[in-house]
N, C-alpha and C positions, 0 to 999 in steps of 0.2 A: 630624303626628307629635308625640307627647307626650314631653317631656323627663323624665328620672328626677328624683326629688325631691332637692333640695340639702340640705346639713346645716342651713343657716339656715332653710329652709322646714320641715324636720322639727322644729327647735327652736320655731319660731313655732306650728306646729300643736300641739305638746305643751303649750306655754304657754297657748294658747287653750283647750285641753281642760281643763287644770288650773283655769283661771279659771272656766270654765263649771261644772265640778264644785263649786268653792268656792261660787259664787253659788247653785247649786241646793241646797246644803246649808243655806242660810240660810232662815229662816222669819220672816215678819212677821205679827204678830197685832195689829191695831189694837184697843185697848181704852181705856176711859175712865180718867181718873186714879184714880178710886175703885177700879175693878176691879184696876188695876195695884198700887195700895197694898195691897189685900187679898192679891194674889198674893205680893207681897214679904213680907208678914207670915207667910204660910204657909211660905215658904222659910226665914225666920229662926227660926220656932218650929214645927218639924215635930211631927207627932203622936208620942206615946210609942210605943216599939216594942211589938209584940205577940208572942205565942208563935209565930205563923206566920212573922213576920219573923225572929225569932231562929233558927228552924229553917232558914230559907232561907239566912241568913248563915253557918250552920255547914256547909252542904252544899258538898261539893267540886265545883268546876266540871268539866264534862265534859272539857275540854281539859287538866285537871290530873290526870286519872285515868291 
């Protein structure tokens, strides 16, 4: 006979699920120091905006319509 779940077992199960979800959202990409430095440079100095990007940024999001 199986016992009904207790409050503490429900809390543990939820906490475990949240921890798994958090860990699955993490991504690890091993790269060399050179590649990482290049990546950081791109983040710090993004390309100039284009007309296409300007149009996109002016577009109303579907959930805001």
